C-alpha positions as CSV (number, residue, x, y, z in Angstrom):
1,M,84.1,24.2,-17.8
2,N,82.9,21.4,-15.1
3,L,79.4,22.4,-15.5
4,L,79.4,22.6,-19.1
5,Q,80.6,18.9,-19.0
6,W,78.0,17.8,-16.3
7,F,75.2,19.8,-18.5
8,N,76.6,18.0,-21.6
9,Q,76.6,14.6,-20.4
10,H,73.0,14.9,-19.0
11,A,71.1,16.7,-21.7
12,V,69.9,13.4,-22.8
13,S,68.0,12.9,-19.1
14,F,66.4,16.5,-19.1
15,T,64.9,16.2,-22.6
16,L,63.7,12.7,-21.4
17,I,61.9,13.6,-18.5
18,L,60.6,16.5,-20.3
19,A,59.3,14.4,-22.3
20,Y,57.5,12.1,-19.8
21,I,55.8,15.4,-18.2
22,P,53.0,15.5,-20.3
23,L,52.5,11.4,-19.8
24,I,52.8,11.6,-16.0
25,A,50.2,14.7,-16.3
26,T,47.6,12.9,-17.8
27,V,47.9,9.6,-15.3
28,V,47.3,12.0,-12.5
29,T,44.4,13.4,-14.0
30,T,43.2,10.1,-15.0
31,C,43.6,9.4,-11.8
32,V,41.8,12.1,-9.9
33,S,38.9,11.8,-12.1
34,L,38.2,8.5,-11.0
35,I,38.5,9.2,-7.7
36,L,36.2,12.2,-8.4
37,A,33.7,9.8,-10.4
38,R,33.9,7.3,-7.8
39,A,32.6,10.5,-4.8
40,T,29.7,11.2,-7.3
41,L,28.2,7.6,-7.8
42,R,28.1,7.0,-3.8
43,Y,26.9,10.6,-3.7
44,S,24.0,9.8,-6.2
45,A,23.5,6.8,-4.2
46,S,23.1,8.6,-1.3
47,S,21.1,10.4,-2.6
48,D,18.9,7.9,-4.2
49,R,18.5,6.0,-0.3
50,S,18.2,9.1,1.1
51,L,15.0,10.5,-1.8
52,A,13.3,6.7,-1.1
53,L,13.5,7.0,3.0
54,A,11.9,10.4,2.2
55,R,9.5,8.9,0.0
56,E,8.2,5.8,2.4
57,Q,8.2,8.2,4.9
58,F,5.8,10.1,3.3
59,E,3.7,7.3,1.9
60,R,3.6,6.0,5.6
61,E,2.7,9.1,6.9
62,W,-0.2,10.0,4.4
63,A,-1.1,6.0,3.4
64,P,-4.7,4.7,4.3
65,E,-5.3,2.5,7.5
66,L,-8.6,1.2,8.4
67,H,-9.6,-0.4,11.9
68,I,-12.9,-2.3,11.5
69,K,-14.6,-2.9,15.1
70,L,-18.4,-5.4,16.0
71,E,-20.1,-4.7,18.8
72,R,-22.9,-6.4,20.6
73,M,-25.6,-4.1,20.9
74,S,-28.5,-6.5,22.1
75,T,-29.2,-10.2,20.9
76,R,-31.1,-9.0,17.5
77,E,-28.7,-6.3,17.1
78,A,-24.7,-6.0,16.1
79,R,-23.0,-2.4,15.0
80,I,-19.7,-2.1,12.6
81,F,-17.3,0.4,13.3
82,A,-14.8,1.8,11.6
83,T,-12.1,4.1,12.3
84,N,-9.8,6.2,9.8
85,L,-6.6,6.2,11.6
86,A,-4.3,7.9,8.6
87,K,-4.3,11.8,8.4
88,I,-6.0,10.9,4.6
89,S,-9.7,10.7,3.6
90,V,-11.5,8.0,1.8
91,L,-14.9,6.9,0.4
92,M,-15.9,3.7,1.5
93,Q,-17.3,1.6,-1.2
94,M,-18.2,-1.9,0.3
95,V,-18.4,-4.0,3.5
96,Q,-17.8,-7.9,3.3
97,M,-18.5,-10.6,5.9
98,R,-18.0,-13.9,6.3
99,K,-17.7,-17.1,7.6
100,L,-13.7,-18.3,8.2
101,S,-15.3,-22.0,6.6
102,M,-16.5,-19.8,3.4
103,A,-13.7,-19.2,0.9
104,V,-16.5,-16.6,-0.6
105,P,-17.9,-13.5,1.3
106,S,-21.6,-14.6,2.4
107,S,-22.7,-11.3,3.6
108,R,-22.0,-7.5,1.4
109,Y,-23.1,-4.2,0.6
110,F,-22.1,-1.1,-0.7
111,L,-21.9,2.3,0.2
112,N,-20.7,5.7,-0.4
113,E,-19.8,7.5,2.6
114,P,-16.5,9.6,3.3
115,L,-14.6,9.2,6.3
116,V,-11.7,11.5,7.0
117,G,-8.7,11.0,9.1
118,G,-9.1,10.5,12.2
119,T,-12.6,9.5,12.1
120,T,-15.0,6.6,13.4
121,W,-18.3,5.3,10.8
122,S,-20.3,3.3,12.7
123,E,-23.9,1.6,11.3
124,D,-26.6,-1.5,12.7
125,L,-26.1,-4.3,10.7
126,G,-29.5,-5.6,11.5
127,K,-30.5,-9.1,9.5
128,R,-27.1,-8.6,7.0
129,F,-25.3,-9.9,10.1
130,F,-27.4,-12.9,10.8
131,A,-28.1,-13.4,7.1
132,C,-23.4,-14.4,7.4
133,T,-24.3,-16.4,10.4
134,G,-27.4,-18.1,10.0
135,G,-30.0,-18.7,12.8
136,D,-27.0,-21.4,14.9
137,Y,-23.4,-20.3,14.4
138,E,-20.3,-20.8,17.0
139,G,-17.5,-20.0,15.2
140,Q,-15.2,-17.1,13.7
141,I,-16.5,-15.0,10.9
142,A,-14.9,-12.0,9.0
143,V,-15.1,-8.5,8.2
144,S,-13.7,-6.5,5.8
145,L,-14.2,-2.9,3.7
146,T,-12.9,-1.6,0.7
147,F,-13.1,2.4,-0.3
148,Y,-11.3,4.5,-2.1
149,A,-8.4,7.1,-1.6
150,A,-6.1,9.2,-3.7
151,G,-7.5,7.8,-6.7
152,R,-7.1,4.0,-6.0
153,M,-9.2,1.2,-4.7
154,Y,-7.7,-0.5,-1.1
155,R,-9.1,-3.3,0.6
156,T,-8.7,-3.7,4.2
157,D,-7.3,-6.7,6.1
158,W,-9.4,-9.7,7.3
159,F,-11.0,-8.9,10.7
160,R,-11.7,-11.7,12.8
161,F,-14.5,-12.0,15.7
162,Q,-15.7,-15.0,17.8
163,V,-19.2,-15.1,17.7
164,Q,-22.4,-17.3,19.3
165,V,-25.6,-17.4,17.8
166,H,-28.1,-19.6,18.8
167,D,-32.2,-19.5,18.0
168,G,-31.5,-16.1,16.0
169,Q,-30.2,-14.5,19.3
170,L,-26.3,-13.3,19.1
171,L,-25.0,-14.5,22.6
172,Y,-22.0,-12.9,22.2
173,L,-19.1,-11.7,19.8
174,H,-15.6,-10.9,20.5
175,P,-12.7,-9.8,18.6
176,V,-10.5,-12.3,17.6
177,N,-7.3,-10.3,16.4
178,I,-7.1,-7.0,14.3
179,S,-5.5,-6.6,10.8
180,A,-2.0,-8.6,10.3
181,R,-1.1,-6.2,7.6
182,R,-1.9,-2.9,6.2
183,V,-4.4,-2.0,3.3
184,R,-3.5,-3.1,-0.1
185,A,-4.4,-1.3,-3.1
186,L,-6.7,-2.7,-5.9
187,E,-6.0,-0.8,-8.4
188,P,-2.4,0.6,-9.4
189,R,-1.7,4.6,-9.2
190,N,-1.7,5.0,-13.1
191,G,-4.6,2.9,-13.8
192,I,-3.1,0.9,-16.6
193,G,-2.6,-2.9,-16.4
194,S,-4.8,-5.7,-17.2
195,T,-5.0,-8.1,-14.8
196,H,-8.5,-8.6,-13.4
197,R,-8.2,-8.2,-9.4
198,E,-11.3,-10.6,-8.3
199,L,-12.6,-8.1,-5.6
200,V,-13.2,-5.1,-8.4
201,R,-14.7,-7.5,-11.3
202,D,-17.3,-8.4,-8.1
203,V,-18.1,-5.1,-7.3
204,V,-18.6,-4.0,-11.3
205,E,-20.4,-7.3,-11.9
206,D,-22.9,-6.8,-8.5
207,A,-23.3,-3.0,-9.6
208,A,-24.2,-3.9,-13.5
209,K,-27.2,-6.5,-11.6
210,S,-28.2,-3.9,-9.4
211,N,-28.7,-1.8,-12.5
212,G,-30.2,-4.3,-14.8
213,G,-26.8,-4.5,-16.7
214,R,-25.6,-1.3,-16.7
215,A,-22.0,-0.7,-14.9
216,T,-22.1,2.9,-13.1
217,P,-19.7,6.0,-13.8
218,A,-18.1,5.4,-10.3
219,I,-17.2,1.7,-10.0
220,G,-17.8,0.5,-13.9
221,S,-15.5,3.0,-15.3
222,R,-12.2,1.2,-13.4
223,E,-12.6,-2.1,-14.1
224,R,-9.7,-3.6,-16.1
């Protein structure tokens, strides 16, 4: 009798508790879902960072990297050395030389020489060197090289050298420093863009002049 009375007295409380069970289950499910969603976002962000790091490592490993050196062979001759420090092969297109006091290159000439990764290319500059320095000059000159790699055009930084030329004779030629920056891409990977690159425009114009006003397909097709 006492048990029946106790049950009748607390029947409303049990009914209320049973009514709140679905609500409590919904709240718990929502909390668990939020925790899982936050964990998923953290995992996704971590995966994105890992992918970006792997991509950067891959690009650094296969990014083109050229080193330029000028060497005095005699009082009348200087020689240029270009070493491909990267794994990827490149196609050298143009060598530029200028005095640091000049804003534009005073000497440039075109190439079409492949350079395999880990190898060195060299060539005598001949009159091109003295065309840049003149018969009497003491100071610094800078050399840069333009090349194709993986479908894009790149240009190295300006490598500087201390030079003394007197009466048409090369007295000494010493490097001042190595390149301070990595090579820079002059064209986007997808070939889309409207910004004219000064060096690319110069290449096209010079090629067009040398061919009587018609640009070569290899270079002219990349003018933007």
